[in-house]
C-alpha positions in Angstrom: 123.9 86.1 143.9 126.2 87.7 141.4 125.7 91.0 139.9 127.0 91.5 136.2 128.4 94.8 135.2 128.7 95.0 131.4 131.6 96.7 130.0 131.5 99.2 127.1 133.0 96.5 124.7 130.1 94.0 125.6 132.2 91.8 127.9 130.6 91.1 131.4 132.4 91.0 134.7 130.9 89.4 137.8 131.0 91.9 140.6 130.6 91.2 144.2 127.1 91.6 145.7 126.5 95.0 147.4 126.9 95.0 151.1 123.8 94.5 153.1 123.3 97.4 155.4 123.0 96.5 159.1 119.5 97.1 160.6 118.9 100.3 162.5 116.8 100.8 165.6 115.2 104.2 165.9 114.7 104.2 169.8 117.9 104.6 171.8 116.5 102.8 174.9 115.3 99.7 172.7 118.7 99.6 171.0 120.5 99.7 174.4 118.2 96.9 175.7 119.2 94.8 172.7 123.1 95.4 172.6 123.8 95.6 176.3 123.6 92.0 177.1 126.2 91.2 174.5 128.6 93.8 175.9 128.0 92.5 179.5 128.8 88.9 178.5 132.0 90.2 176.8 133.0 92.1 179.9 132.6 89.1 182.0 135.3 87.3 180.1 137.9 90.0 180.9 139.2 89.7 177.3 140.0 92.9 175.5 137.5 93.9 172.7 136.8 96.6 170.1 133.2 97.8 170.0 132.9 97.7 166.1 134.2 94.1 166.2 131.7 93.1 168.8 129.0 94.7 166.8 130.0 93.1 163.5 130.6 89.6 164.9 127.3 89.6 166.8 125.3 91.3 164.0 124.2 94.0 166.3 121.9 96.7 164.9 123.1 100.4 164.5 121.8 102.9 167.0 119.5 105.9 166.0 122.6 108.4 165.8 125.3 106.1 164.7 128.1 108.7 164.9 127.4 109.4 168.7 125.3 106.8 170.3 128.1 104.3 170.2 130.2 106.5 172.2 127.4 107.3 174.5 126.6 103.7 175.2 130.3 102.8 175.9 130.8 105.8 178.1 127.8 104.5 180.3 129.2 101.2 180.5 132.6 102.9 181.7 130.9 105.0 184.3 129.0 102.0 185.6 132.3 100.2 186.1 131.5 97.3 183.7 134.4 98.2 181.5 137.9 99.9 181.5 140.2 101.3 178.9 142.8 98.8 178.0 144.8 100.1 174.9 144.2 101.1 171.4 143.1 99.1 168.4 142.4 99.8 164.7 139.1 100.0 162.8 138.8 98.4 159.4 140.1 101.6 157.8 143.1 101.6 160.3 141.8 104.5 162.5 142.8 104.3 166.0 140.0 103.4 168.5 139.9 102.4 172.2 140.2 98.8 173.2 138.2 97.9 176.2 138.3 95.2 178.7 135.8 94.0 181.4 136.6 95.0 185.0 137.0 92.7 187.9 133.7 93.8 189.1 132.2 92.8 185.8 133.7 89.4 186.1 132.2 89.0 189.6 128.8 90.6 188.5 129.3 93.5 190.9 129.2 96.3 188.5 126.6 99.0 189.0 
């Protein structure tokens, strides 16, 4: 679907469609239940990952408190020994974020 934005002189320019907002789950526990299996599977691979990229690539929903719940969730995975800090990566706007990697325990399914 294209969106037409008329100019003041009457010419029309086709604009990109507006972005579709990701769905949001209002209950934190229900959100964790939905997104955790994806992160457990990624951790089992042992490959480094960025949380925002995993969420985008797997079309995961946003948590109730988007600014804080992602950090809370990743901290829980780290505390449980499922993931460990690997290095830093960049967001789409070039901000630095942590890059994670699954632990040896996660690859063996021994994580808490």
